[in-house]
PDB file with one MODEL, atoms N, CA, C and O in Angstrom:
MODEL        1
ATOM      1  N   MET A   1     -74.265 -76.919  27.056  1.00  0.00           N
ATOM      2  CA  MET A   1     -75.236 -75.862  27.014  1.00  0.00           C
ATOM      3  C   MET A   1     -74.980 -74.917  28.201  1.00  0.00           C
ATOM      4  O   MET A   1     -74.642 -75.359  29.299  1.00  0.00           O
ATOM      5  N   LEU A   2     -75.144 -73.658  27.966  1.00  0.00           N
ATOM      6  CA  LEU A   2     -74.905 -72.668  29.008  1.00  0.00           C
ATOM      7  C   LEU A   2     -76.093 -72.594  29.956  1.00  0.00           C
ATOM      8  O   LEU A   2     -77.223 -72.892  29.570  1.00  0.00           O
ATOM      9  N   THR A   3     -75.837 -72.201  31.177  1.00  0.00           N
ATOM     10  CA  THR A   3     -76.931 -71.985  32.129  1.00  0.00           C
ATOM     11  C   THR A   3     -77.530 -70.611  31.887  1.00  0.00           C
ATOM     12  O   THR A   3     -77.032 -69.832  31.074  1.00  0.00           O
ATOM     13  N   ASN A   4     -78.612 -70.328  32.612  1.00  0.00           N
ATOM     14  CA  ASN A   4     -79.258 -69.022  32.452  1.00  0.00           C
ATOM     15  C   ASN A   4     -78.347 -67.886  32.888  1.00  0.00           C
ATOM     16  O   ASN A   4     -78.397 -66.800  32.312  1.00  0.00           O
ATOM     17  N   LEU A   5     -77.520 -68.119  33.894  1.00  0.00           N
ATOM     18  CA  LEU A   5     -76.563 -67.100  34.325  1.00  0.00           C
ATOM     19  C   LEU A   5     -75.538 -66.806  33.239  1.00  0.00           C
ATOM     20  O   LEU A   5     -75.166 -65.652  33.025  1.00  0.00           O
ATOM     21  N   ASP A   6     -75.085 -67.845  32.559  1.00  0.00           N
ATOM     22  CA  ASP A   6     -74.135 -67.658  31.462  1.00  0.00           C
ATOM     23  C   ASP A   6     -74.769 -66.886  30.313  1.00  0.00           C
ATOM     24  O   ASP A   6     -74.116 -66.057  29.679  1.00  0.00           O
ATOM     25  N   VAL A   7     -76.039 -67.160  30.047  1.00  0.00           N
ATOM     26  CA  VAL A   7     -76.734 -66.404  29.003  1.00  0.00           C
ATOM     27  C   VAL A   7     -76.873 -64.947  29.394  1.00  0.00           C
ATOM     28  O   VAL A   7     -76.757 -64.067  28.541  1.00  0.00           O
ATOM     29  N   LEU A   8     -77.120 -64.674  30.669  1.00  0.00           N
ATOM     30  CA  LEU A   8     -77.200 -63.283  31.143  1.00  0.00           C
ATOM     31  C   LEU A   8     -75.850 -62.590  30.976  1.00  0.00           C
ATOM     32  O   LEU A   8     -75.801 -61.437  30.547  1.00  0.00           O
ATOM     33  N   ILE A   9     -74.767 -63.267  31.305  1.00  0.00           N
ATOM     34  CA  ILE A   9     -73.436 -62.702  31.124  1.00  0.00           C
ATOM     35  C   ILE A   9     -73.159 -62.466  29.638  1.00  0.00           C
ATOM     36  O   ILE A   9     -72.606 -61.431  29.264  1.00  0.00           O
ATOM     37  N   LEU A  10     -73.542 -63.420  28.801  1.00  0.00           N
ATOM     38  CA  LEU A  10     -73.383 -63.267  27.357  1.00  0.00           C
ATOM     39  C   LEU A  10     -74.181 -62.073  26.838  1.00  0.00           C
ATOM     40  O   LEU A  10     -73.722 -61.353  25.950  1.00  0.00           O
ATOM     41  N   THR A  11     -75.367 -61.867  27.389  1.00  0.00           N
ATOM     42  CA  THR A  11     -76.194 -60.744  26.986  1.00  0.00           C
ATOM     43  C   THR A  11     -75.536 -59.424  27.359  1.00  0.00           C
ATOM     44  O   THR A  11     -75.545 -58.480  26.570  1.00  0.00           O
ATOM     45  N   ILE A  12     -74.973 -59.353  28.544  1.00  0.00           N
ATOM     46  CA  ILE A  12     -74.307 -58.127  28.977  1.00  0.00           C
ATOM     47  C   ILE A  12     -73.058 -57.877  28.144  1.00  0.00           C
ATOM     48  O   ILE A  12     -72.804 -56.746  27.730  1.00  0.00           O
ATOM     49  N   LEU A  13     -72.280 -58.922  27.896  1.00  0.00           N
ATOM     50  CA  LEU A  13     -71.052 -58.757  27.119  1.00  0.00           C
ATOM     51  C   LEU A  13     -71.296 -58.621  25.625  1.00  0.00           C
ATOM     52  O   LEU A  13     -70.407 -58.189  24.891  1.00  0.00           O
ATOM     53  N   GLY A  14     -72.483 -58.980  25.167  1.00  0.00           N
ATOM     54  CA  GLY A  14     -72.795 -58.858  23.744  1.00  0.00           C
ATOM     55  C   GLY A  14     -72.711 -57.427  23.240  1.00  0.00           C
ATOM     56  O   GLY A  14     -72.449 -57.195  22.060  1.00  0.00           O
ATOM     57  N   GLY A  15     -72.931 -56.476  24.123  1.00  0.00           N
ATOM     58  CA  GLY A  15     -72.838 -55.066  23.736  1.00  0.00           C
ATOM     59  C   GLY A  15     -71.425 -54.610  23.466  1.00  0.00           C
ATOM     60  O   GLY A  15     -71.227 -53.519  22.931  1.00  0.00           O
ATOM     61  N   LEU A  16     -70.436 -55.409  23.820  1.00  0.00           N
ATOM     62  CA  LEU A  16     -69.054 -55.030  23.567  1.00  0.00           C
ATOM     63  C   LEU A  16     -68.657 -55.178  22.097  1.00  0.00           C
ATOM     64  O   LEU A  16     -67.568 -54.766  21.700  1.00  0.00           O
ATOM     65  N   PHE A  17     -69.548 -55.769  21.291  1.00  0.00           N
ATOM     66  CA  PHE A  17     -69.235 -55.958  19.882  1.00  0.00           C
ATOM     67  C   PHE A  17     -69.503 -54.722  19.030  1.00  0.00           C
ATOM     68  O   PHE A  17     -69.237 -54.733  17.829  1.00  0.00           O
ATOM     69  N   ILE A  18     -70.025 -53.658  19.634  1.00  0.00           N
ATOM     70  CA  ILE A  18     -70.298 -52.462  18.849  1.00  0.00           C
ATOM     71  C   ILE A  18     -69.141 -51.475  18.999  1.00  0.00           C
ATOM     72  O   ILE A  18     -68.360 -51.549  19.947  1.00  0.00           O
ATOM     73  N   ASN A  19     -69.051 -50.564  18.054  1.00  0.00           N
ATOM     74  CA  ASN A  19     -68.043 -49.506  18.098  1.00  0.00           C
ATOM     75  C   ASN A  19     -68.716 -48.226  18.564  1.00  0.00           C
ATOM     76  O   ASN A  19     -69.467 -47.627  17.794  1.00  0.00           O
ATOM     77  N   PRO A  20     -68.477 -47.779  19.803  1.00  0.00           N
ATOM     78  CA  PRO A  20     -69.186 -46.594  20.319  1.00  0.00           C
ATOM     79  C   PRO A  20     -68.823 -45.289  19.614  1.00  0.00           C
ATOM     80  O   PRO A  20     -69.551 -44.304  19.736  1.00  0.00           O
ATOM     81  N   ARG A  21     -67.730 -45.266  18.893  1.00  0.00           N
ATOM     82  CA  ARG A  21     -67.316 -44.026  18.242  1.00  0.00           C
ATOM     83  C   ARG A  21     -68.168 -43.684  17.035  1.00  0.00           C
ATOM     84  O   ARG A  21     -68.137 -42.545  16.567  1.00  0.00           O
ATOM     85  N   ARG A  22     -68.923 -44.631  16.522  1.00  0.00           N
ATOM     86  CA  ARG A  22     -69.730 -44.345  15.335  1.00  0.00           C
ATOM     87  C   ARG A  22     -71.069 -43.710  15.680  1.00  0.00           C
ATOM     88  O   ARG A  22     -71.828 -43.350  14.780  1.00  0.00           O
ATOM     89  N   TYR A  23     -71.373 -43.567  16.965  1.00  0.00           N
ATOM     90  CA  TYR A  23     -72.623 -42.967  17.392  1.00  0.00           C
ATOM     91  C   TYR A  23     -72.393 -41.523  17.820  1.00  0.00           C
ATOM     92  O   TYR A  23     -71.326 -41.171  18.325  1.00  0.00           O
ATOM     93  N   ARG A  24     -73.405 -40.700  17.612  1.00  0.00           N
ATOM     94  CA  ARG A  24     -73.264 -39.260  17.882  1.00  0.00           C
ATOM     95  C   ARG A  24     -73.261 -38.926  19.366  1.00  0.00           C
ATOM     96  O   ARG A  24     -72.592 -37.984  19.791  1.00  0.00           O
ATOM     97  N   SER A  25     -73.996 -39.683  20.146  1.00  0.00           N
ATOM     98  CA  SER A  25     -74.041 -39.376  21.571  1.00  0.00           C
ATOM     99  C   SER A  25     -73.810 -40.651  22.370  1.00  0.00           C
ATOM    100  O   SER A  25     -73.859 -41.765  21.848  1.00  0.00           O
ATOM    101  N   CYS A  26     -73.561 -40.445  23.627  1.00  0.00           N
ATOM    102  CA  CYS A  26     -73.313 -41.575  24.532  1.00  0.00           C
ATOM    103  C   CYS A  26     -74.565 -42.432  24.679  1.00  0.00           C
ATOM    104  O   CYS A  26     -74.480 -43.657  24.766  1.00  0.00           O
ATOM    105  N   TRP A  27     -75.724 -41.787  24.706  1.00  0.00           N
ATOM    106  CA  TRP A  27     -76.960 -42.527  24.911  1.00  0.00           C
ATOM    107  C   TRP A  27     -77.287 -43.467  23.752  1.00  0.00           C
ATOM    108  O   TRP A  27     -77.780 -44.573  23.975  1.00  0.00           O
ATOM    109  N   THR A  28     -77.021 -43.044  22.537  1.00  0.00           N
ATOM    110  CA  THR A  28     -77.283 -43.949  21.408  1.00  0.00           C
ATOM    111  C   THR A  28     -76.296 -45.115  21.420  1.00  0.00           C
ATOM    112  O   THR A  28     -76.650 -46.225  21.022  1.00  0.00           O
ATOM    113  N   ALA A  29     -75.070 -44.879  21.867  1.00  0.00           N
ATOM    114  CA  ALA A  29     -74.115 -45.990  21.981  1.00  0.00           C
ATOM    115  C   ALA A  29     -74.533 -46.968  23.062  1.00  0.00           C
ATOM    116  O   ALA A  29     -74.408 -48.180  22.887  1.00  0.00           O
ATOM    117  N   VAL A  30     -75.029 -46.450  24.181  1.00  0.00           N
ATOM    118  CA  VAL A  30     -75.503 -47.322  25.262  1.00  0.00           C
ATOM    119  C   VAL A  30     -76.716 -48.124  24.817  1.00  0.00           C
ATOM    120  O   VAL A  30     -76.803 -49.320  25.095  1.00  0.00           O
ATOM    121  N   LEU A  31     -77.656 -47.475  24.127  1.00  0.00           N
ATOM    122  CA  LEU A  31     -78.826 -48.184  23.632  1.00  0.00           C
ATOM    123  C   LEU A  31     -78.455 -49.235  22.583  1.00  0.00           C
ATOM    124  O   LEU A  31     -79.041 -50.317  22.553  1.00  0.00           O
ATOM    125  N   ALA A  32     -77.494 -48.920  21.734  1.00  0.00           N
ATOM    126  CA  ALA A  32     -77.043 -49.891  20.736  1.00  0.00           C
ATOM    127  C   ALA A  32     -76.371 -51.086  21.421  1.00  0.00           C
ATOM    128  O   ALA A  32     -76.581 -52.230  21.017  1.00  0.00           O
ATOM    129  N   ALA A  33     -75.574 -50.828  22.446  1.00  0.00           N
ATOM    130  CA  ALA A  33     -74.952 -51.913  23.184  1.00  0.00           C
ATOM    131  C   ALA A  33     -75.997 -52.792  23.875  1.00  0.00           C
ATOM    132  O   ALA A  33     -75.880 -54.017  23.892  1.00  0.00           O
ATOM    133  N   LEU A  34     -77.001 -52.159  24.434  1.00  0.00           N
ATOM    134  CA  LEU A  34     -78.076 -52.907  25.088  1.00  0.00           C
ATOM    135  C   LEU A  34     -78.855 -53.754  24.080  1.00  0.00           C
ATOM    136  O   LEU A  34     -79.151 -54.921  24.334  1.00  0.00           O
ATOM    137  N   ALA A  35     -79.180 -53.157  22.948  1.00  0.00           N
ATOM    138  CA  ALA A  35     -79.924 -53.895  21.914  1.00  0.00           C
ATOM    139  C   ALA A  35     -79.095 -55.050  21.352  1.00  0.00           C
ATOM    140  O   ALA A  35     -79.631 -56.128  21.095  1.00  0.00           O
ATOM    141  N   THR A  36     -77.806 -54.834  21.160  1.00  0.00           N
ATOM    142  CA  THR A  36     -76.950 -55.886  20.661  1.00  0.00           C
ATOM    143  C   THR A  36     -76.841 -57.032  21.674  1.00  0.00           C
ATOM    144  O   THR A  36     -76.874 -58.206  21.304  1.00  0.00           O
ATOM    145  N   GLY A  37     -76.715 -56.683  22.922  1.00  0.00           N
ATOM    146  CA  GLY A  37     -76.635 -57.705  23.974  1.00  0.00           C
ATOM    147  C   GLY A  37     -77.905 -58.521  24.080  1.00  0.00           C
ATOM    148  O   GLY A  37     -77.856 -59.744  24.202  1.00  0.00           O
ATOM    149  N   ILE A  38     -79.052 -57.842  24.034  1.00  0.00           N
ATOM    150  CA  ILE A  38     -80.325 -58.549  24.095  1.00  0.00           C
ATOM    151  C   ILE A  38     -80.506 -59.450  22.881  1.00  0.00           C
ATOM    152  O   ILE A  38     -80.974 -60.581  23.013  1.00  0.00           O
ATOM    153  N   ALA A  39     -80.145 -58.968  21.720  1.00  0.00           N
ATOM    154  CA  ALA A  39     -80.249 -59.774  20.502  1.00  0.00           C
ATOM    155  C   ALA A  39     -79.332 -60.986  20.561  1.00  0.00           C
ATOM    156  O   ALA A  39     -79.722 -62.075  20.140  1.00  0.00           O
ATOM    157  N   THR A  40     -78.122 -60.815  21.076  1.00  0.00           N
ATOM    158  CA  THR A  40     -77.194 -61.941  21.187  1.00  0.00           C
ATOM    159  C   THR A  40     -77.747 -63.020  22.124  1.00  0.00           C
ATOM    160  O   THR A  40     -77.713 -64.207  21.801  1.00  0.00           O
ATOM    161  N   GLY A  41     -78.241 -62.608  23.254  1.00  0.00           N
ATOM    162  CA  GLY A  41     -78.829 -63.564  24.192  1.00  0.00           C
ATOM    163  C   GLY A  41     -80.065 -64.237  23.645  1.00  0.00           C
ATOM    164  O   GLY A  41     -80.269 -65.432  23.857  1.00  0.00           O
ATOM    165  N   ALA A  42     -80.897 -63.483  22.941  1.00  0.00           N
ATOM    166  CA  ALA A  42     -82.128 -64.047  22.384  1.00  0.00           C
ATOM    167  C   ALA A  42     -81.836 -65.065  21.284  1.00  0.00           C
ATOM    168  O   ALA A  42     -82.495 -66.102  21.207  1.00  0.00           O
ATOM    169  N   VAL A  43     -80.863 -64.777  20.444  1.00  0.00           N
ATOM    170  CA  VAL A  43     -80.501 -65.739  19.386  1.00  0.00           C
ATOM    171  C   VAL A  43     -79.918 -66.995  19.996  1.00  0.00           C
ATOM    172  O   VAL A  43     -80.222 -68.098  19.541  1.00  0.00           O
ATOM    173  N   TYR A  44     -79.091 -66.855  21.012  1.00  0.00           N
ATOM    174  CA  TYR A  44     -78.542 -68.036  21.667  1.00  0.00           C
ATOM    175  C   TYR A  44     -79.648 -68.886  22.282  1.00  0.00           C
ATOM    176  O   TYR A  44     -79.660 -70.107  22.122  1.00  0.00           O
ATOM    177  N   MET A  45     -80.578 -68.242  22.984  1.00  0.00           N
ATOM    178  CA  MET A  45     -81.677 -68.981  23.598  1.00  0.00           C
ATOM    179  C   MET A  45     -82.538 -69.646  22.534  1.00  0.00           C
ATOM    180  O   MET A  45     -82.973 -70.783  22.718  1.00  0.00           O
ATOM    181  N   LEU A  46     -82.791 -68.963  21.431  1.00  0.00           N
ATOM    182  CA  LEU A  46     -83.598 -69.539  20.362  1.00  0.00           C
ATOM    183  C   LEU A  46     -82.935 -70.768  19.760  1.00  0.00           C
ATOM    184  O   LEU A  46     -83.587 -71.789  19.542  1.00  0.00           O
ATOM    185  N   VAL A  47     -81.659 -70.668  19.498  1.00  0.00           N
ATOM    186  CA  VAL A  47     -80.954 -71.788  18.860  1.00  0.00           C
ATOM    187  C   VAL A  47     -80.828 -72.975  19.813  1.00  0.00           C
ATOM    188  O   VAL A  47     -81.131 -74.104  19.429  1.00  0.00           O
ATOM    189  N   THR A  48     -80.389 -72.738  21.041  1.00  0.00           N
ATOM    190  CA  THR A  48     -80.114 -73.863  21.938  1.00  0.00           C
ATOM    191  C   THR A  48     -81.353 -74.429  22.606  1.00  0.00           C
ATOM    192  O   THR A  48     -81.411 -75.633  22.855  1.00  0.00           O
ATOM    193  N   ARG A  49     -82.336 -73.608  22.901  1.00  0.00           N
ATOM    194  CA  ARG A  49     -83.504 -74.097  23.636  1.00  0.00           C
ATOM    195  C   ARG A  49     -84.658 -74.521  22.716  1.00  0.00           C
ATOM    196  O   ARG A  49     -85.493 -75.331  23.118  1.00  0.00           O
ATOM    197  N   VAL A  50     -84.715 -73.988  21.493  1.00  0.00           N
ATOM    198  CA  VAL A  50     -85.853 -74.259  20.627  1.00  0.00           C
ATOM    199  C   VAL A  50     -85.440 -75.036  19.373  1.00  0.00           C
ATOM    200  O   VAL A  50     -85.969 -76.117  19.114  1.00  0.00           O
ATOM    201  N   LEU A  51     -84.510 -74.497  18.601  1.00  0.00           N
ATOM    202  CA  LEU A  51     -84.210 -75.094  17.301  1.00  0.00           C
ATOM    203  C   LEU A  51     -83.487 -76.430  17.391  1.00  0.00           C
ATOM    204  O   LEU A  51     -83.844 -77.370  16.680  1.00  0.00           O
ATOM    205  N   LEU A  52     -82.480 -76.533  18.251  1.00  0.00           N
ATOM    206  CA  LEU A  52     -81.727 -77.785  18.336  1.00  0.00           C
ATOM    207  C   LEU A  52     -82.596 -78.959  18.814  1.00  0.00           C
ATOM    208  O   LEU A  52     -82.541 -80.028  18.206  1.00  0.00           O
ATOM    209  N   PRO A  53     -83.406 -78.797  19.894  1.00  0.00           N
ATOM    210  CA  PRO A  53     -84.285 -79.902  20.263  1.00  0.00           C
ATOM    211  C   PRO A  53     -85.345 -80.207  19.186  1.00  0.00           C
ATOM    212  O   PRO A  53     -85.737 -81.361  19.011  1.00  0.00           O
ATOM    213  N   TRP A  54     -85.793 -79.192  18.484  1.00  0.00           N
ATOM    214  CA  TRP A  54     -86.782 -79.392  17.419  1.00  0.00           C
ATOM    215  C   TRP A  54     -86.186 -80.212  16.277  1.00  0.00           C
ATOM    216  O   TRP A  54     -86.881 -81.014  15.653  1.00  0.00           O
ATOM    217  N   LEU A  55     -84.889 -80.006  16.006  1.00  0.00           N
ATOM    218  CA  LEU A  55     -84.205 -80.754  14.978  1.00  0.00           C
ATOM    219  C   LEU A  55     -83.744 -82.127  15.456  1.00  0.00           C
ATOM    220  O   LEU A  55     -83.257 -82.930  14.659  1.00  0.00           O
ATOM    221  N   GLY A  56     -83.893 -82.398  16.734  1.00  0.00           N
ATOM    222  CA  GLY A  56     -83.480 -83.686  17.274  1.00  0.00           C
ATOM    223  C   GLY A  56     -82.037 -83.737  17.687  1.00  0.00           C
ATOM    224  O   GLY A  56     -81.510 -84.824  17.925  1.00  0.00           O
ATOM    225  N   VAL A  57     -81.370 -82.599  17.784  1.00  0.00           N
ATOM    226  CA  VAL A  57     -79.968 -82.541  18.186  1.00  0.00           C
ATOM    227  C   VAL A  57     -79.921 -82.227  19.679  1.00  0.00           C
ATOM    228  O   VAL A  57     -80.569 -81.289  20.143  1.00  0.00           O
ATOM    229  N   THR A  58     -79.157 -83.010  20.422  1.00  0.00           N
ATOM    230  CA  THR A  58     -78.994 -82.732  21.838  1.00  0.00           C
ATOM    231  C   THR A  58     -77.674 -82.026  22.051  1.00  0.00           C
ATOM    232  O   THR A  58     -76.619 -82.580  21.745  1.00  0.00           O
ATOM    233  N   PRO A  59     -77.718 -80.802  22.576  1.00  0.00           N
ATOM    234  CA  PRO A  59     -76.459 -80.058  22.778  1.00  0.00           C
ATOM    235  C   PRO A  59     -75.638 -80.609  23.919  1.00  0.00           C
ATOM    236  O   PRO A  59     -74.559 -80.092  24.209  1.00  0.00           O
TER     237      PRO A  59
ENDMDL
END
């Protein structure tokens, strides 16, 4: 399981999965990268901290 620092790094790097050329301005690309990073970190936290222990699986 990753530590909270690793999740923060994953959240920051999660924005690298978007293609900035498909957005009309720099600000929308930055906001999309931020939203993607936050969503990536949130899904990881949800799966590892909530769902796996609830299912009885120890990571």
